[in-house]
C-alpha positions in Angstrom: -18.8 12.5 37.9 -16.5 11.6 40.7 -13.4 14.0 40.9 -10.1 12.3 40.4 -11.8 9.4 38.6 -10.8 7.9 35.4 -13.7 9.7 33.4 -12.5 13.0 35.0 -8.9 12.6 34.0 -10.2 11.6 30.5 -12.2 14.9 30.3 -9.1 17.0 31.6 -6.4 15.5 29.7 -7.6 13.3 26.6 -8.4 14.8 23.1 -10.9 12.2 21.5 -10.8 11.9 17.7 -13.5 12.2 15.2 -15.7 13.5 18.3 -18.2 16.3 19.0 -15.8 17.7 21.6 -18.7 19.9 22.9 -21.0 16.9 23.6 -17.9 15.1 25.0 -17.2 17.9 27.5 -20.9 17.6 28.7 -21.4 13.9 28.8 -17.8 12.3 29.1 -16.7 9.2 27.4 -17.7 5.5 27.4 -14.5 3.7 28.4 -14.2 0.3 27.2 -12.5 -2.2 29.8 -12.4 -5.5 28.1 -13.5 -7.8 25.2 -14.4 -11.2 24.2 -15.2 -12.5 21.0 -17.9 -9.9 19.3 -18.6 -8.4 22.7 -16.9 -5.6 24.8 -17.6 -4.4 28.2 -17.4 -0.7 29.5 -15.8 0.4 32.8 -19.3 0.3 34.4 -19.7 -3.5 33.5 -22.3 -3.1 30.6 -21.8 -5.5 27.7 -22.1 -4.7 24.1 -22.3 -6.5 20.7 -19.4 -4.5 18.9 -21.2 -4.3 15.4 -18.4 -2.1 14.0 -15.5 -4.3 14.8 -14.1 -1.3 16.7 -13.2 0.9 13.6 -14.1 -1.6 11.0 -10.9 -3.6 12.1 -11.3 -6.1 14.9 -12.0 -8.9 12.4 -11.2 -11.8 14.9 -12.9 -10.1 17.6 -11.4 -9.1 21.0 -9.8 -12.2 22.5 -7.8 -14.1 20.1 -4.8 -15.5 22.1 -2.9 -16.7 19.1 -2.1 -13.0 17.9 -1.2 -12.1 21.6 1.3 -15.0 21.7 2.7 -14.1 18.2 3.3 -10.6 19.4 5.1 -11.9 22.6 7.3 -14.3 20.8 8.3 -11.6 18.4 8.8 -9.1 21.1 11.3 -11.6 22.9 13.3 -12.5 19.5 13.5 -9.0 17.9 11.3 -6.1 19.5 12.0 -3.6 16.8 14.1 -3.0 13.7 13.6 -0.9 10.5 13.7 -1.4 6.9 15.9 1.6 6.1 19.3 1.6 4.5 19.2 -1.9 3.0 18.4 -3.3 6.3 15.3 -5.4 7.2 13.9 -8.2 9.3 12.2 -11.7 8.7 8.7 -11.0 9.4 8.4 -8.0 7.1 9.9 -10.4 4.3 7.9 -13.0 4.9 4.8 -10.8 5.1 5.6 -9.0 1.9 6.0 -12.6 0.2 2.6 -13.6 1.6 0.7 -10.4 0.8 1.8 -10.3 -2.9 1.0 -14.1 -3.4 -2.6 -13.4 -2.4 -2.9 -10.0 -4.0 -4.9 -9.2 -7.2 -2.8 -10.0 -10.4 0.1 -7.8 -11.0 0.7 -6.3 -7.6 4.0 -7.9 -6.8 5.6 -5.5 -4.5 4.7 -4.2 -0.9 5.5 -1.2 1.1 4.7 -0.9 5.0 3.2 1.7 7.1 1.4 2.0 10.2 -2.2 3.0 9.3 -4.4 3.1 6.3 -4.1 7.0 6.3 -0.2 6.5 5.6 -0.7 3.8 3.1 -3.0 6.1 1.0 -0.7 9.1 1.6 2.2 7.0 0.3 0.1 6.0 -2.8 -0.5 9.9 -3.6 3.2 10.3 -3.2 4.1 7.3 -5.5 1.4 8.5 -8.2 3.3 11.9 -8.4 6.7 10.0 -8.3 5.6 7.7 -11.0 4.6 10.2 -13.5 7.5 12.4 -12.9 10.0 9.5 -13.4 8.3 8.6 -16.6 8.4 11.9 -18.1 4.7 13.1 -17.4 5.3 15.5 -14.8 2.1 17.6 -15.5 0.1 14.7 -14.3 -0.6 15.8 -10.7 -4.3 16.0 -10.0 -5.8 13.1 -7.8 -9.6 12.3 -8.2 -11.7 11.2 -5.1 -15.2 10.7 -4.6 -17.8 12.8 -2.5 -18.1 11.1 0.9 -15.2 8.9 0.1 -12.7 8.3 3.0 -8.9 7.7 2.6 -7.2 9.0 5.7 -6.3 11.9 8.1 -3.0 13.1 6.9 -3.0 16.4 5.0 -3.0 14.8 1.7 -5.6 12.1 2.4 -7.8 14.4 4.1 -7.7 16.5 1.1 -8.5 13.5 -1.1 -11.3 12.4 1.2 -14.6 13.8 0.3 -15.5 14.5 3.8 -16.5 18.0 4.5 -16.1 17.8 8.5 -12.5 16.8 8.0 -11.6 19.7 5.9 -13.3 22.6 7.7 -11.0 24.9 9.6 -7.9 22.7 8.6 -7.3 24.7 5.5 -8.2 21.7 3.4 -8.2 20.6 0.5 -4.6 21.6 0.0 -4.2 23.4 -3.2 -5.9 22.5 -6.5 -4.6 19.0 -7.0 -7.6 17.2 -5.5 -10.8 16.8 -7.4 -13.9 15.0 -6.4 -16.8 13.4 -8.3 -20.2 12.0 -7.3 -21.1 9.8 -4.5 -22.4 6.5 -6.1 -25.4 6.2 -3.8 -27.9 4.9 -6.1 -30.7 4.8 -3.5 -30.2 8.5 -2.6 -29.0 9.9 -6.0 -30.7 7.7 -8.7 -33.3 9.3 -10.8 -36.9 8.1 -11.0 -37.2 5.0 -13.1 -33.4 4.8 -13.6 -32.0 1.4 -13.1 -28.6 0.8 -11.5 -27.0 0.1 -14.5 -28.2 3.6 -16.1 -27.2 5.2 -12.9 -23.6 3.7 -13.2 -23.5 4.8 -16.9 -24.3 8.3 -15.7 -21.7 8.3 -13.0 -19.3 7.1 -15.6 -20.1 10.0 -17.9 -19.6 12.6 -15.1 -16.1 11.1 -14.5 -15.4 11.4 -18.4 -16.8 15.0 -18.3 -14.3 15.8 -15.3 -11.5 14.1 -17.2 -12.4 16.1 -20.4 -12.7 19.5 -18.6 -9.3 19.1 -16.6 -7.5 17.3 -19.4 -6.1 13.8 -19.0 -2.7 14.8 -19.2 -3.1 16.6 -15.7 -4.6 13.9 -13.7 -2.5 11.3 -11.9 -4.7 8.9 -10.3 -8.1 7.9 -9.1 -8.9 6.5 -5.7 -12.0 4.4 -4.7 -13.0 2.1 -2.0 -14.6 -1.2 -3.6 -17.4 -0.3 -0.7 -17.3 3.3 0.7 -16.7 2.9 4.3 -16.7 6.2 5.9 -19.3 7.4 3.5 -21.9 5.0 5.1 -21.1 1.5 4.0 -22.3 2.3 0.4 -22.0 -0.6 -2.1 -21.6 0.2 -5.7 -24.3 0.1 -7.9 -24.4 -2.6 -10.6 -22.0 -2.1 -13.3 -20.2 0.9 -11.7 -16.6 -0.4 -11.9 -17.0 -2.0 -15.1 -18.1 1.4 -16.4 -15.4 3.5 -15.1 -12.4 1.4 -15.5 -12.1 1.7 -19.2 -12.3 5.5 -18.8 -9.3 5.5 -16.5 -7.1 3.2 -18.5 -7.8 5.2 -21.7 -6.7 8.4 -20.0 -3.5 6.6 -18.3 -4.9 7.5 -14.9 -3.7 5.2 -12.2 -6.4 3.3 -10.2 -5.7 2.9 -6.4 -8.1 0.5 -4.7 -8.5 1.6 -1.1 -9.0 -1.8 0.5 -8.3 -0.6 4.1 -11.9 -1.6 5.2 -12.8 -4.2 2.3 -9.5 -6.4 2.3 -9.4 -10.0 3.9 -12.8 -11.2 3.4 -15.0 -8.3 4.5 -17.0 -8.3 1.2 -17.1 -12.2 0.9 -14.0 -12.4 -1.1 -10.5 -11.8 0.1 -10.4 -8.6 -1.7 -13.2 -6.2 -2.6 -11.3 -5.9 -6.0 -12.6 -9.6 -6.5 -16.0 -8.8 -5.5 -16.5 -6.0 -8.0 -13.9 -7.0 -10.8 -11.3 -4.1 -10.1 -7.7 -4.5 -11.5 -5.9 -1.9 -9.6 -2.2 -0.3 -10.0 -1.9 0.0 -6.4 -3.8 -1.4 -3.4 -3.8 -0.1 0.1 -4.8 -2.4 3.0 -4.6 -2.1 6.8 -7.2 -2.6 9.6 -8.1 -6.5 9.3 -4.5 -7.1 8.1 -3.6 -7.6 11.7 -7.1 -7.9 13.1 -6.4 -4.7 14.7 -4.2 -6.2 17.2 -1.2 -4.1 16.1 -1.0 -1.1 13.8 0.2 -1.9 10.3 -0.7 -1.1 6.8 0.7 -2.1 3.3 0.7 -0.5 -0.1 0.8 -3.1 -2.9 2.0 -1.8 -6.2 2.5 -2.9 -9.7 5.7 -3.9 -11.5 5.7 -0.7 -13.7 5.5 1.5 -10.5 8.1 -0.5 -9.0 10.3 0.0 -12.1 9.7 3.7 -11.7 10.8 3.5 -8.0 14.1 1.9 -9.2 14.5 4.3 -12.0 13.9 7.4 -9.6 16.3 6.0 -7.0 19.2 5.7 -9.7 18.3 9.3 -10.6 18.2 10.8 -7.0 20.5 8.6 -5.2 17.9 7.0 -3.0 14.2 6.2 -2.7 13.4 9.1 -0.1 10.5 7.6 1.6 9.6 5.7 4.6 8.5 5.5 8.2 10.3 4.6 11.4 7.7 2.0 12.5 6.8 1.0 9.1 7.0 -2.8 8.7 7.6 -3.1 12.5 8.7 -6.7 13.1 6.0 -7.3 15.9 3.2 -5.9 13.7 4.5 -8.1 10.9 4.5 -11.2 13.0 1.0 -10.5 14.2 -0.1 -9.9 10.5 1.5 -13.1 9.6 -0.5 -15.1 12.4 -3.7 -13.2 11.3 -3.5 -14.4 7.7 -2.7 -18.1 8.7 -5.8 -17.9 11.0 -7.9 -16.4 8.0 -6.8 -19.5 5.9 -7.0 -22.3 8.7 -10.4 -21.2 9.8 -11.7 -20.4 6.3 -12.8 -17.0 7.3 -14.0 -15.8 3.6 -15.8 -19.2 3.5 -17.5 -18.4 6.9 -18.4 -14.7 5.9 -20.0 -16.3 2.7 -22.0 -18.6 5.1 -23.3 -16.2 7.6 -23.7 -13.1 5.2 -27.3 -14.1 4.2 -28.4 -14.0 7.8 -26.7 -10.9 8.1 -28.3 -9.1 5.1 -31.7 -10.7 5.5 -31.8 -9.9 9.3 -31.0 -6.3 8.5 -33.3 -6.4 5.5 -36.2 -7.7 7.6 -36.0 -4.2 9.2 -37.2 -2.4 6.1 -40.6 -2.7 7.6 -39.7 -0.2 10.3 -41.1 3.2 9.9 -37.6 4.7 10.2 -35.8 2.5 7.8 -35.8 3.6 4.0 -33.2 1.0 2.7 -30.7 -1.5 3.6 -28.0 -2.5 1.3 -24.7 -4.5 2.0 -22.4 -7.3 0.8 -20.6 -10.0 2.8 -20.4 -8.5 6.4 -20.6 -4.7 5.7 -24.0 -3.1 5.2 -25.7 0.5 5.6 -29.2 1.3 6.8 -30.6 4.4 5.5 -33.1 6.3 7.9 -35.8 8.4 6.1 -38.5 10.6 7.5 -40.8 9.5 4.5 -39.5 6.4 2.9 -42.3 6.4 0.2 -41.4 9.8 -0.9 -37.7 9.4 0.1 -37.9 12.3 2.1 -34.7 12.9 4.4 -34.8 14.2 8.0 -33.4 17.5 8.3 -29.7 17.5 9.2 -30.6 19.6 12.5 -32.6 16.5 13.8 -29.6 14.4 14.1 -31.7 11.2 13.9 -28.7 9.0 13.0 -27.1 10.1 16.3 -30.3 9.4 18.2 -30.6 6.0 16.7 -27.0 5.3 17.6 -27.5 6.5 21.0 -30.6 4.3 21.6 -28.7 1.4 20.1 -26.0 2.1 22.7 -28.5 1.9 25.4 -29.8 -1.4 24.1 -26.1 -2.8 24.2 -25.2 -2.6 20.6 -22.4 -0.3 19.3 -23.1 0.9 15.7 -21.9 4.0 13.5 -24.1 6.8 12.5 -22.8 8.4 9.3 -25.3 11.3 8.9 -28.6 9.2 8.7 -27.1 6.2 7.5 -26.2 3.3 10.1 -23.2 1.3 9.4 -22.5 -2.4 10.4 -19.3 -4.1 10.1 -19.2 -6.8 12.7 -16.0 -9.0 13.4 -15.7 -11.7 10.8 -15.9 -14.4 13.4 -19.7 -13.4 14.2 -22.0 -16.3 14.3 -25.5 -16.6 12.9 -26.9 -16.6 16.4 -25.0 -13.5 17.3 -26.3 -12.0 14.2 -29.8 -12.6 15.2 -29.1 -10.9 18.7 -27.5 -8.0 16.8 -30.6 -7.5 14.7 -32.9 -7.7 17.9 -30.9 -5.0 19.7 -30.9 -2.9 16.5 -34.7 -3.0 16.3 -34.9 -2.2 20.0 -32.7 1.0 19.3 -34.8 1.8 16.2 -38.0 1.4 18.4 -36.8 3.7 21.0 -35.6 6.3 18.7 -39.0 6.3 16.9 -40.8 6.9 20.3 -38.5 9.9 20.9 -39.4 11.3 17.4 -43.0 10.8 18.1 -42.7 12.5 21.3 -41.0 15.5 19.7 -43.8 15.5 17.0 -46.5 15.7 19.5 -44.9 18.4 21.5 -44.3 20.5 18.3 -48.2 20.2 17.4 
């Protein structure tokens, strides 16, 4: 590495997030220089298909000029204002109006933050606030799912079922965060058990947890319609139909984390539509601005909003907010993003190209490394197995997922290894032809990884 180079400066001064810092210190970073459509190029000129849309978020790709123009116009008109102390601005009002118009039924009020983490953190606070104001202050515990992902704040990392995000951070915080099973049917289903039977068993585990802890101590349940950070895990058939009545009977709020799934990712505007979820709160971010600006929203029910009004009367103010929450430039970009979704029928486009996406990845089940492929819309997870006939996983020490990710990178494809599961969430604008090239590059990455594993096996014999 050249001294005084950009890469040397990166190593010397930049702390990378969610990164193996030891490996990074040895290998350095890949620095991305530009993008166009579903492709990005690094500083060395190598082109990649970005099959993760960055971090599940660049829904309109990397060169949508309309969004840049929307930001520029708003920067000229009003580059910043807040929504504190009975002040506000036009873009935030218009965005709140638009979001609540397209939201699942009953979610008629919007709060703005800068990230999905902040939206879910706010949802945790509002769950506690709601129960305090409505006379049930003992309802404090929050239920998440193992391998669920809801953010990086102290509270949301405690809620998330991701061990690497808790180790040495003194998390989870306190005893308010509970976790139930990951609904990965392929991995956890019993021999001969149907998906519906598996869902019933997951629901029974939820009921047992509520019975053990006491319904009167539990405030809320959080779930992503499709578990993103857990590996793009789709729910088994009947899962949400089985658990929602349990939550309703126990008066436990359901928070739908649509940070990844919202705005067409699952083939419907919301993942809640895809899976018949009726939430009390819904968090969204990522595709809200197609990742061109940092913005998130928490959509809440009339009942929760009524509690905010009552609590504000009691306390003299609603004591919550973020300096940059509902930033006018971000809101203007979000409004333009939602307009593009409608004008170009992005949900319809996802439905049209989804078969090519799911069938293209599904065809790789014939590869010796691939045990299972599951997805919906334009999100999918590919399970890597040592012996798929016996459902035998690779040892964690082999880091096979990372090996496949590395070989895909060499083949010009950016994917995400989550353990030994490879996640795909390409930009929503991807075409059938680009999907074909994505799958071809993925097969090349799998082949290269398989060759390395065969060499390791021969060397060990």
